ROLOSE-65112 format. One line per field, with one value per residue (C-alpha): residue number from 0; x, y, z. Coordinates in steps of 0.2 Angstrom, whole numbers, m for minus. Example, Ala and Ser with C-alpha at 12.3 -4.5 7.8 and 13.67 -1.06 7.14 Angstrom:
2
marlo = (0, 1)
east = (62, 68)
north = (m22, m5)
up = (39, 36)
//
This chain:
396
marlo = (0, 1, 2, 3, 4, 5, 6, 7, 8, 9, 10, 11, 12, 13, 14, 15, 16, 17, 18, 19, 20, 21, 22, 23, 24, 25, 26, 27, 28, 29, 30, 31, 32, 33, 34, 35, 36, 37, 38, 39, 40, 41, 42, 43, 44, 45, 46, 47, 48, 49, 50, 51, 52, 53, 54, 55, 56, 57, 58, 59, 60, 61, 62, 63, 64, 65, 66, 67, 68, 69, 70, 71, 72, 73, 74, 75, 76, 77, 78, 79, 80, 81, 82, 83, 84, 85, 86, 87, 88, 89, 90, 91, 92, 93, 94, 95, 96, 97, 98, 99, 100, 101, 102, 103, 104, 105, 106, 107, 108, 109, 110, 111, 112, 113, 114, 115, 116, 117, 118, 119, 120, 121, 122, 123, 124, 125, 126, 127, 128, 129, 130, 131, 132, 133, 134, 135, 136, 137, 138, 139, 140, 141, 142, 143, 144, 145, 146, 147, 148, 149, 150, 151, 152, 153, 154, 155, 156, 157, 158, 159, 160, 161, 162, 163, 164, 165, 166, 167, 168, 169, 170, 171, 172, 173, 174, 175, 176, 177, 178, 179, 180, 181, 182, 183, 184, 185, 186, 187, 188, 189, 190, 191, 192, 193, 194, 195, 196, 197, 198, 199, 200, 201, 202, 203, 204, 205, 206, 207, 208, 209, 210, 211, 212, 213, 214, 215, 216, 217, 218, 219, 220, 221, 222, 223, 224, 225, 226, 227, 228, 229, 230, 231, 232, 233, 234, 235, 236, 237, 238, 239, 240, 241, 242, 243, 244, 245, 246, 247, 248, 249, 250, 251, 252, 253, 254, 255, 256, 257, 258, 259, 260, 261, 262, 263, 264, 265, 266, 267, 268, 269, 270, 271, 272, 273, 274, 275, 276, 277, 278, 279, 280, 281, 282, 283, 284, 285, 286, 287, 288, 289, 290, 291, 292, 293, 294, 295, 296, 297, 298, 299, 300, 301, 302, 303, 304, 305, 306, 307, 308, 309, 310, 311, 312, 313, 314, 315, 316, 317, 318, 319, 320, 321, 322, 323, 324, 325, 326, 327, 328, 329, 330, 331, 332, 333, 334, 335, 336, 337, 338, 339, 340, 341, 342, 343, 344, 345, 346, 347, 348, 349, 350, 351, 352, 353, 354, 355, 356, 357, 358, 359, 360, 361, 362, 363, 364, 365, 366, 367, 368, 369, 370, 371, 372, 373, 374, 375, 376, 377, 378, 379, 380, 381, 382, 383, 384, 385, 386, 387, 388, 389, 390, 391, 392, 393, 394, 395)
east = (107, 92, 74, 70, 85, 84, 65, 72, 85, 72, 60, 73, 79, 60, 58, 72, 67, 50, 57, 68, 52, 41, 55, 59, 57, 59, 54, 38, 34, 37, 28, 37, 29, 27, 45, 53, 43, 35, 18, 4, 3, m14, m21, m39, m49, m67, m76, m94, m107, m125, m133, m119, m108, m92, m92, m82, m95, m94, m76, m75, m88, m79, m64, m72, m79, m64, m55, m68, m65, m46, m48, m59, m44, m35, m20, m8, m6, m11, m10, m28, m27, m36, m25, m32, m50, m54, m40, m37, m21, m20, m4, m4, 12, 13, 0, 7, m7, m12, m25, m35, m34, m38, m53, m60, m56, m61, m78, m94, m103, m121, m132, m149, m164, m173, m189, m192, m195, m178, m184, m175, m186, m173, m155, m142, m143, m152, m140, m133, m124, m117, m106, m100, m108, m111, m128, m134, m124, m108, m108, m103, m115, m118, m130, m138, m149, m157, m162, m181, m184, m175, m184, m200, m195, m188, m204, m214, m202, m204, m223, m225, m215, m220, m219, m207, m189, m180, m161, m149, m136, m119, m113, m126, m119, m131, m125, m141, m158, m169, m187, m197, m208, m215, m214, m199, m202, m189, m176, m164, m159, m144, m136, m132, m121, m105, m95, m79, m75, m63, m75, m91, m80, m75, m94, m98, m84, m90, m108, m104, m93, m107, m109, m97, m107, m97, m89, m70, m57, m39, m27, m11, m8, 10, 18, 33, 46, 54, 73, 74, 67, 79, 94, 86, 84, 102, 110, 100, 105, 122, 121, 113, 126, 141, 133, 131, 149, 157, 147, 150, 169, 169, 159, 172, 187, 181, 172, 180, 172, 156, 157, 155, 139, 132, 135, 127, 111, 112, 111, 97, 88, 90, 82, 67, 64, 65, 53, 41, 39, 36, 24, 15, 16, 22, 26, 44, 47, 64, 61, 57, 75, 81, 71, 80, 97, 93, 88, 105, 112, 99, 101, 118, 115, 107, 120, 132, 123, 123, 141, 147, 136, 142, 160, 156, 149, 166, 176, 167, 174, 158, 157, 155, 137, 132, 139, 129, 113, 117, 121, 105, 95, 103, 103, 84, 77, 87, 84, 66, 64, 74, 65, 47, 48, 55, 41, 29, 35, 35, 16, 13, 21, 11, m6, m3, 9, 5, 12, 33, 30, 19, 33, 46, 35, 31, 50, 55, 42, 46, 66, 63, 53, 66, 81, 74, 70, 89, 97, 87, 83, 95, 111, 107, 105, 121, 130, 123, 129, 146, 149, 151, 165, 174, 179, 176, 194, 193, 178, 185)
north = (5, m2, 5, m10, m8, 10, 8, m4, 8, 23, 12, 9, 26, 31, 18, 24, 43, 38, 29, 44, 57, 45, 43, 61, 69, 52, 58, 63, 47, 32, 30, 23, 9, 9, 1, 16, 32, 27, 27, 19, m1, m5, m22, m24, m38, m42, m47, m56, m46, m52, m43, m47, m63, m63, m76, m77, m66, m53, m52, m51, m38, m27, m29, m21, m7, m3, m4, 9, 20, 20, 25, 40, 45, 45, 36, 31, 11, 6, m13, m20, m39, m52, m60, m77, m80, m62, m50, m37, m29, m11, m3, 16, 24, 42, 44, 53, 54, 34, 39, 49, 36, 21, 30, 33, 15, 6, 14, 5, 20, 14, 28, 26, 39, 37, 43, 51, 32, 27, 15, 15, 22, 21, 16, 22, 6, 14, 29, 34, 48, 59, 75, 90, 106, 123, 130, 149, 153, 146, 131, 113, 102, 85, 83, 65, 56, 40, 28, 25, 14, 24, 40, 31, 24, 42, 49, 38, 41, 59, 60, 49, 61, 78, 89, 78, 75, 63, 59, 55, 44, 36, 20, 23, 41, 55, 68, 79, 80, 90, 92, 87, 102, 93, 76, 76, 66, 69, 57, 72, 80, 88, 82, 97, 98, 104, 100, 108, 107, 91, 81, 84, 78, 62, 59, 60, 49, 36, 37, 36, 20, 11, 4, m12, m27, m32, m23, m20, m18, m11, m23, m14, 4, 9, 22, 16, 32, 36, 36, 16, 20, 34, 22, 7, 19, 25, 8, m1, 13, 10, m8, m7, 6, m5, m20, m11, m6, m21, m31, m16, m17, m37, m37, m24, m34, m51, m48, m32, m25, m36, m31, m13, m16, m27, m12, m2, m14, m15, 5, 5, m9, 1, 16, 5, m2, 15, 22, 8, 8, 27, 25, 12, 23, 8, 8, 3, m6, m13, m30, m21, m13, m30, m35, m22, m28, m45, m39, m32, m50, m57, m44, m47, m67, m66, m56, m69, m83, m73, m69, m87, m93, m81, m87, m105, m99, m89, m105, m115, m101, m92, m74, m61, m58, m76, m80, m66, m72, m90, m84, m76, m89, m102, m92, m86, m102, m104, m85, m86, m103, m95, m78, m85, m98, m83, m72, m86, m87, m66, m68, m82, m70, m55, m65, m74, m61, m44, m28, m29, m46, m39, m23, m37, m46, m30, m25, m42, m44, m27, m31, m47, m40, m25, m37, m49, m33, m26, m43, m48, m31, m19, m30, m36, m20, m13, m28, m27, m9, m12, m27, m14, m5, m19, m37, m48, m50, m32, m33, m50)
up = (m192, m198, m194, m183, m173, m172, m165, m152, m146, m146, m136, m122, m120, m118, m105, m95, m98, m92, m78, m73, m73, m62, m49, m47, m34, m25, m8, m13, m25, m13, 2, 18, 29, 47, 50, 41, 46, 62, 66, 76, 81, 86, 92, 94, 102, 99, 115, 118, 127, 131, 115, 103, 105, 95, 80, 63, 53, 66, 66, 47, 48, 62, 51, 36, 46, 53, 36, 30, 45, 41, 23, 27, 39, 24, 30, 17, 15, 32, 38, 43, 46, 55, 69, 76, 80, 88, 86, 72, 70, 64, 59, 52, 45, 48, 61, 76, 87, 91, 105, 92, 80, 91, 98, 80, 76, 91, 95, 92, 86, 89, 86, 94, 96, 114, 119, 137, 144, 138, 125, 108, 95, 80, 76, 64, 55, 41, 41, 23, 25, 40, 37, 48, 44, 54, 60, 57, 72, 66, 79, 73, 70, 60, 47, 45, 31, 32, 18, 13, 27, 39, 34, 37, 55, 59, 53, 66, 79, 78, 76, 91, 101, 96, 110, 118, 120, 109, 116, 103, 111, 105, 113, 127, 130, 126, 114, 114, 119, 108, 109, 94, 87, 72, 64, 51, 36, 24, 33, 36, 53, 62, 78, 89, 104, 111, 96, 89, 70, 75, 86, 73, 59, 70, 74, 56, 50, 64, 58, 40, 42, 53, 70, 74, 76, 91, 106, 103, 117, 113, 119, 113, 108, 105, 94, 83, 82, 67, 73, 70, 52, 48, 54, 44, 28, 30, 33, 19, 6, 12, 10, m7, m14, m7, m14, m31, m32, m28, m42, m53, m50, m51, m68, m75, m70, m75, m91, m96, m111, m107, m90, m93, m104, m89, m77, m89, m89, m70, m68, m80, m70, m54, m62, m69, m51, m43, m57, m57, m38, m39, m53, m43, m27, m18, 1, 4, 20, 28, 18, 3, 3, 6, m9, m19, m15, m20, m36, m39, m38, m48, m63, m64, m64, m80, m89, m82, m90, m107, m108, m104, m117, m130, m125, m127, m145, m149, m144, m158, m169, m174, m179, m165, m170, m173, m155, m148, m156, m151, m133, m130, m138, m127, m111, m113, m107, m91, m86, m90, m79, m66, m64, m66, m53, m41, m48, m43, m25, m24, m30, m17, m4, m9, m9, 9, 17, 24, 29, 27, 19, 4, 2, 0, m13, m23, m24, m28, m42, m50, m49, m57, m71, m72, m72, m86, m97, m95, m98, m113, m120, m116, m116, m133, m140, m134, m139, m156, m156, m152, m164, m178, m169, m158, m160, m147, m142, m138, m127, m118)
//
């Protein structure tokens, strides 16, 4: 074996080894989508108010603010997308308390500072930071900080209300009503009230993410149980294993030695797919499982094209090694065309789709690349290795 071939063989085994490392332990590396692990399904609708009519820009800004709030909640792989003119779909895999999530997501979060006459002196528009903390008596509070313009406005508001009450309200509901002892010019303040640790954190999250530009109502808020997900995973795995076994047996019976090589390449392909999904920390959905099962057939299809081309070359009485080279060269164009067109379709699904559709697109794309690698690289290397020990008649 020359150095070039040795390097190629070593490279393949390194790729397989890395894929195995990435995929173990599997349950900690791959996230499950809403359809597999359960969670919260929420539909919101933007509604008109006298001060804030709904338009396209308002809905888009609301979408981004909601996305920012969910990101701060730490939900893994949420689905947040616009539906129609006014509605926003939110799916939160693994969130077991949809009521709390909906309250945080849908609350307008308009912070206002009002004087004793009820006039708004300042809003949270210039707020740049908010975080939960504790005062000297270990009571939960929220520390807020304004930007340069906000600090100036806040300084004016406190200066004009020294010795008076300056109420702090959120969405029109009073949180606290401190008396201003002296002007606050540094743009920093604390909000006190009957906060628990959790409520202080929620308020800080809302203030950090900003106020929604329009009022949002919750049209639907339901919890998706994990039972269906467990059944789907079980059935999906069984279908995948059954399909894999049937294909392995078929290839072994029909192509004999070549079939054994194809079976090895197929197993490697599955390892690469799982390793890639784990390395990407992809979210596995039920359509994603279907994508993996579909890939099994596609991976074998490439090997069948190669083997049939090799058999045609052998009929022309070429040597075994020459037939392998010619078979791969002639089959490569067909394999490339078929897989590239499918990959383009998968990319389109990922770009225009959402949720489970994107999950299907990701697994299909990874599967296409893995199947091409195993068919063109792994299968050829194994065939080249066996040509020195076996004849074509032995393998066929």
